[in-house]
C-alpha positions as CSV (number, residue, x, y, z in Angstrom):
1,M,23.6,-17.5,-2.4
2,R,23.2,-13.9,-0.7
3,I,25.8,-11.4,-1.7
4,A,26.7,-7.9,0.4
5,L,28.2,-5.7,-2.6
6,G,30.4,-2.6,-1.4
7,C,32.8,-0.2,-3.6
8,D,34.4,3.2,-3.1
9,H,34.1,5.8,-5.9
10,R,37.1,4.2,-7.9
11,G,35.2,0.5,-7.9
12,L,32.0,1.8,-8.9
13,K,32.2,1.4,-12.3
14,L,33.6,-2.6,-12.0
15,K,30.8,-3.3,-9.4
16,K,28.2,-2.0,-11.4
17,V,29.0,-4.8,-14.4
18,I,29.5,-7.4,-11.7
19,M,25.9,-6.6,-10.1
20,N,24.9,-7.4,-14.4
21,F,26.7,-10.5,-13.9
22,L,25.2,-11.7,-10.1
23,T,21.6,-10.7,-11.9
24,E,22.5,-13.1,-14.9
25,S,24.2,-15.8,-12.3
26,G,20.6,-15.9,-10.4
27,H,22.4,-14.8,-7.3
28,D,20.6,-12.3,-4.9
29,Y,22.6,-9.4,-3.5
30,Q,22.3,-6.1,-2.1
31,D,24.0,-2.9,-2.9
32,L,25.4,-1.2,0.1
33,G,27.2,1.5,-1.5
34,C,29.2,3.9,-3.0
35,Y,26.8,5.1,-5.3
36,G,28.4,7.9,-7.1
37,S,31.3,9.2,-8.4
38,D,32.1,11.4,-5.5
39,P,35.2,10.6,-3.0
40,V,34.0,8.1,-0.2
41,D,35.9,6.3,3.1
42,Y,36.5,2.8,1.9
43,P,36.9,1.6,5.7
44,D,33.1,3.1,5.9
45,I,31.7,0.5,2.7
46,A,34.4,-2.5,4.4
47,K,32.9,-2.2,7.4
48,Q,29.9,-2.2,6.7
49,V,29.6,-5.3,4.6
50,A,32.2,-7.1,6.8
51,E,29.5,-6.4,9.3
52,V,26.0,-7.9,7.2
53,V,28.2,-10.8,5.6
54,V,29.9,-12.0,9.7
55,S,26.2,-11.7,11.0
56,G,25.0,-14.3,8.8
57,G,22.9,-11.7,6.8
58,F,24.9,-12.9,3.7
59,D,26.9,-15.4,2.3
60,H,29.3,-13.5,0.8
61,G,30.7,-9.9,0.3
62,I,32.5,-8.2,-2.4
63,L,34.1,-5.3,-2.3
64,I,36.1,-2.6,-4.9
65,C,38.3,0.3,-4.6
66,G,41.1,1.2,-6.5
67,S,43.6,-1.3,-5.8
68,G,41.4,-3.7,-3.9
69,I,44.1,-3.6,-1.0
70,G,42.3,-0.9,1.2
71,M,39.5,-2.8,1.4
72,S,41.0,-6.0,2.3
73,I,42.9,-4.9,5.0
74,A,39.2,-3.1,6.1
75,A,37.1,-5.7,6.1
76,N,39.8,-8.1,7.9
77,K,39.6,-6.3,11.5
78,V,36.0,-7.2,11.7
79,R,35.9,-10.4,13.7
80,G,34.9,-13.4,11.6
81,I,36.2,-12.2,8.5
82,R,38.2,-13.4,5.9
83,A,38.9,-11.3,3.2
84,A,40.8,-12.2,0.3
85,L,42.1,-9.8,-2.6
86,C,42.3,-11.6,-5.8
87,C,43.9,-10.7,-8.9
88,D,43.5,-13.7,-10.5
89,T,41.4,-16.8,-11.0
90,L,43.8,-19.5,-9.0
91,Y,44.0,-16.9,-6.1
92,A,39.8,-16.7,-6.0
93,E,39.5,-20.6,-6.0
94,R,42.5,-21.2,-3.3
95,A,40.7,-18.2,-1.2
96,R,37.7,-20.2,-0.9
97,L,39.2,-23.7,-1.2
98,H,41.6,-23.0,1.2
99,N,40.9,-20.4,3.5
100,D,37.1,-20.3,3.8
101,A,37.3,-16.5,2.2
102,N,34.0,-14.6,3.0
103,I,34.6,-11.5,1.1
104,L,36.1,-11.1,-2.2
105,C,38.4,-8.1,-2.6
106,L,39.2,-6.5,-6.4
107,G,41.0,-3.6,-7.8
108,G,38.6,-1.8,-10.4
109,D,41.7,0.0,-11.0
110,T,43.8,-3.1,-11.6
111,I,42.3,-6.2,-13.2
112,K,39.9,-5.6,-16.5
113,Q,36.5,-6.3,-16.3
114,A,36.6,-9.7,-18.2
115,L,39.1,-11.1,-15.8
116,A,37.2,-9.8,-12.6
117,L,34.6,-11.5,-13.8
118,D,35.7,-14.8,-14.2
119,I,37.5,-14.1,-10.7
120,V,33.9,-13.8,-9.5
121,R,32.5,-16.9,-10.9
122,I,35.2,-18.6,-9.5
123,Y,35.4,-17.2,-6.0
124,L,31.5,-18.2,-6.2
125,S,31.7,-21.5,-7.2
126,T,34.2,-23.1,-5.4
127,T,33.9,-23.8,-1.6
128,F,35.8,-25.1,1.2
129,E,37.9,-28.0,1.3
130,G,38.0,-28.4,5.0
131,G,40.6,-31.2,5.7
132,R,43.6,-29.7,7.1
133,H,42.9,-26.5,5.8
134,L,40.2,-26.2,9.3
135,R,43.1,-26.9,11.1
136,R,44.5,-24.1,9.7
137,L,41.4,-21.9,10.2
138,E,41.1,-22.4,13.5
139,K,44.2,-21.4,14.8
140,I,43.3,-17.9,12.9
141,R,40.2,-17.9,14.8
142,S,42.4,-18.2,17.9
143,L,44.9,-15.9,16.9
144,E,42.0,-13.1,16.3
145,A,40.3,-14.2,19.7
146,D,43.9,-14.3,21.8
147,Y,44.5,-10.4,20.0
148,L,40.7,-8.9,20.3
149,D,40.3,-10.6,24.3
150,N,43.7,-9.4,25.2
151,R,43.2,-5.9,24.7
C-alpha cells in the first residue's frame, strides 16, 4: 500500500513514529512534510497530500496536526477526498468500513502514540464494506459536484 504522509510542526513527532511503524509493516510511503519544528501552515501540507491521493498516486494519506481538526477541514476541501479525524480505533474502522475514507487525520497533541499506531493499523487493514454505504458515498459525491460545479 502506498501512503502519503504530511504534518505541521505540531504533528512532527507523531509522524516520525508512524513512519517507523509503516516501514516495519512493509508499507511504502512518501513524506511530504513538514520536516522540522519551525511553524508551518497546515493547509499547505493538507492540500499537497490530498492532491496526490486524489490523483491516484497513493492509496491513502495520513495527516497530523495538533488536534487533527485543521488538517481534516483543509483536506476535505479537495474534490474526491474523504478525510476522517479518528480519535480511537472504532472511528478508524468505521471511517474505512462505512465511509471509504482515503485520508486519516490524527491529533499529535491529543492522542498517545500507542493509540495512534493502533488507529493507523486498523485504518489501513479495514476495507470498504460497500452495499448500502456505496449509495451514501454517491450522494456525497453528488453534493460535492453540485456545489463545485455551480459556483
